[in-house]
C-alpha positions in Angstrom: -29.2 -12.1 15.6 -29.3 -8.3 16.6 -29.1 -9.5 20.3 -25.9 -11.3 19.5 -24.5 -8.3 17.7 -25.5 -6.0 20.6 -23.8 -8.5 23.0 -20.6 -8.8 21.0 -20.6 -5.0 20.7 -20.8 -4.6 24.4 -18.2 -7.0 24.9 -15.8 -5.1 22.7 -16.6 -1.9 24.4 -15.9 -3.5 27.7 -12.4 -4.4 26.4 -11.9 -0.9 25.4 -12.9 0.4 28.7 -10.5 -1.9 30.5 -7.6 -0.7 28.2 -8.5 3.0 28.7 -8.5 2.4 32.5 -5.0 0.9 32.4 -6.2 -2.7 32.8 -4.4 -4.2 29.8 -4.5 -7.6 31.2 -8.4 -7.5 31.4 -8.6 -6.0 27.9 -6.5 -8.8 26.6 -8.5 -11.5 28.2 -11.7 -10.3 26.7 -10.2 -9.5 23.3 -8.5 -13.1 23.0 -12.0 -14.6 23.8 -13.7 -12.4 21.3 -11.0 -12.8 18.7 -11.3 -16.6 18.6 -15.2 -16.6 18.5 -17.2 -16.5 15.3 -18.8 -13.1 15.9 -19.2 -10.0 13.9 -16.5 -8.5 16.0 -13.9 -11.2 15.6 -11.8 -9.4 13.0 -12.0 -6.1 14.8 -11.0 -7.9 18.2 -8.0 -9.5 16.5 -6.7 -6.2 15.3 -7.3 -4.5 18.6 -5.6 -7.4 20.3 -2.6 -7.0 18.1 -2.4 -3.2 18.7 -2.8 -3.9 22.5 0.1 -6.3 22.6 2.3 -3.9 20.8 1.3 -1.1 23.0 2.2 -3.4 25.9 5.7 -4.0 24.6 4.7 -7.7 23.5 6.5 -8.7 20.4 3.7 -11.3 19.9 1.9 -8.4 18.5 3.9 -8.4 15.2 2.8 -11.9 14.6 -0.8 -11.1 15.5 -0.9 -8.2 12.8 0.1 -10.6 10.2 -2.2 -13.4 11.2 -5.0 -10.7 11.2 -4.2 -9.4 7.8 -4.0 -12.8 6.2 -7.3 -13.9 7.9 -9.2 -10.8 6.9 -7.7 -9.2 3.7 -10.9 -7.3 3.0 -11.0 -5.6 6.5 -10.3 -1.9 6.4 -7.5 -2.4 8.8 -5.6 -4.9 6.9 -3.6 -2.5 5.0 -2.7 -0.8 8.2 -1.6 -3.9 9.7 0.7 -4.9 6.7 2.2 -1.4 6.5 2.9 -1.3 10.2 4.6 -4.8 10.1 6.6 -3.9 7.0 7.9 -0.8 8.5 8.9 -2.7 11.7 10.8 -5.0 9.4 12.5 -2.1 7.7 13.9 -1.1 11.1 15.9 -4.3 10.9 16.7 -4.0 7.1 15.0 -3.4 3.8 16.0 -6.9 3.0 13.9 -8.0 5.9 11.0 -6.0 4.8 11.2 -7.3 1.3 11.3 -10.9 2.6 8.2 -10.3 4.6 6.4 -8.9 1.6 7.6 -11.7 -0.6 5.8 -14.0 1.8 2.5 -12.2 1.3 2.6 -12.3 -2.5 0.9 -15.6 -2.8 -1.4 -15.6 0.1 -2.9 -12.3 -0.8 -3.3 -13.1 -4.6 -7.0 -12.3 -5.6 -7.6 -10.4 -2.4 -8.0 -6.6 -1.8 -4.5 -6.7 -0.3 -2.7 -7.8 -3.5 -2.2 -4.5 -5.1 -0.8 -2.9 -2.0 1.5 -5.9 -1.2 2.9 -5.7 -4.7 3.4 -1.9 -4.4 5.2 -2.1 -1.1 7.4 -4.8 -2.6 8.3 -2.8 -5.7 9.3 0.1 -3.3 11.6 -2.1 -1.3 13.3 -3.4 -4.5 13.9 0.2 -5.8 15.3 1.2 -2.4 17.9 -1.6 -2.5 18.7 -0.2 -6.1 17.7 -3.6 -7.8 16.6 -1.4 -10.7 15.6 -4.2 -13.2 13.6 -6.3 -10.7 12.0 -3.1 -9.4 11.1 -1.9 -12.9 9.6 -5.2 -13.7 7.6 -5.1 -10.4 6.2 -1.6 -11.1 5.2 -2.5 -14.8 3.5 -5.7 -13.7 1.7 -3.8 -11.0 0.4 -1.2 -13.7 -0.6 -4.1 -16.1 -2.5 -6.0 -13.6 -4.1 -3.1 -11.8 -4.8 -0.5 -14.4 -6.4 2.8 -14.0 -8.2 3.6 -11.8 -6.2 1.5 -9.6 -4.9 3.4 -6.5 -1.3 2.7 -7.3 -1.5 2.7 -11.1 0.0 6.3 -11.6 2.6 5.9 -8.7 3.7 2.6 -10.5 4.1 4.3 -13.8 5.9 7.2 -12.5 8.4 5.3 -10.5 8.9 3.1 -13.8 9.7 6.1 -15.8 12.3 7.1 -13.3 13.9 3.6 -13.3 13.7 3.5 -17.2 15.5 6.8 -17.1 18.2 5.5 -14.7 18.7 2.4 -16.9 19.3 4.7 -20.1 15.9 3.8 -21.6 14.7 7.4 -22.3 12.0 6.5 -24.9 10.5 3.9 -22.5 10.7 6.6 -19.6 8.6 9.1 -21.9 6.1 6.3 -22.7 5.4 5.5 -19.1 4.5 9.2 -18.6 2.5 9.4 -21.7 0.6 6.5 -20.8 -0.4 8.0 -17.5 -1.4 11.2 -19.1 -3.6 9.5 -21.6 -6.0 8.6 -18.8 -7.0 12.0 -17.9 -10.8 12.2 -17.4 -12.8 15.2 -18.4 -15.4 16.5 -16.1 -18.3 18.9 -16.2 -16.4 21.5 -14.3 -13.4 23.3 -16.0 -10.5 21.0 -16.5 -10.1 17.4 -16.3 -9.9 15.2 -13.3 -6.3 14.6 -12.4 -4.3 12.2 -10.3 -1.7 14.1 -7.9 1.2 12.9 -10.1 -0.2 14.1 -13.3 1.3 17.6 -13.2 4.8 16.1 -12.2 4.5 13.5 -15.1 3.9 16.4 -17.6 6.9 18.4 -16.3 9.1 15.3 -16.4 8.2 14.8 -20.0 9.4 18.2 -20.8 12.7 17.7 -18.8 13.2 14.3 -20.5 12.7 15.7 -24.0 15.1 18.6 -23.2 17.9 16.8 -21.2 17.7 13.2 -22.3 16.3 13.1 -25.8 17.7 16.3 -27.0 14.6 17.6 -28.7 14.4 21.2 -27.7 11.4 22.0 -29.8 9.4 19.3 -28.4 10.5 20.2 -24.9 9.6 23.8 -25.3 6.2 22.8 -26.5 5.8 20.3 -23.5 6.9 23.0 -21.0 4.1 25.3 -22.4 1.5 22.9 -22.7 
């Protein structure tokens, strides 16, 4: 009911007031109770509790972030929680971050977190210079979450870089051309463009010149 939501909101605000006043113990007690209750503020309380624990230097906050993200994959803070936890694992090693993300692949399948987890995982594989697995991860991501997926163009751009590194120059070109084929025309002058589209067009010209050896095609691409 509206009165229940108002009460939960007031309780959450009380926790924020305790935290702002430096009473972290009081804020924690309120958030712990709110986080375990079936209220409209349960998810927000879980995230706030994890943040409070970390701000207090309590390592239990890292587990709390993970529990929150798995329980509420559609919540706007879920990506923030996973990104922060993964970067914390990076401080130990990229391998540790990859292991953490590997453990999220199955639990997040079919949720709004899936694409983000797969992209973060592919990035760690690339950092570890595991070129073939990283390439496969980027291409799988682009196939499963096509345009206009938020990581679609990033995945293809990085796939192109890896194809080039592996000496597969025609495939590197194909990745970039696949990106640019999705340009949308608008009512105003010029098409809608993703941020990486200009870089992709430039890379095509460079690949044609330096890797393919087609100077004429490269010149046309630079002038396009």
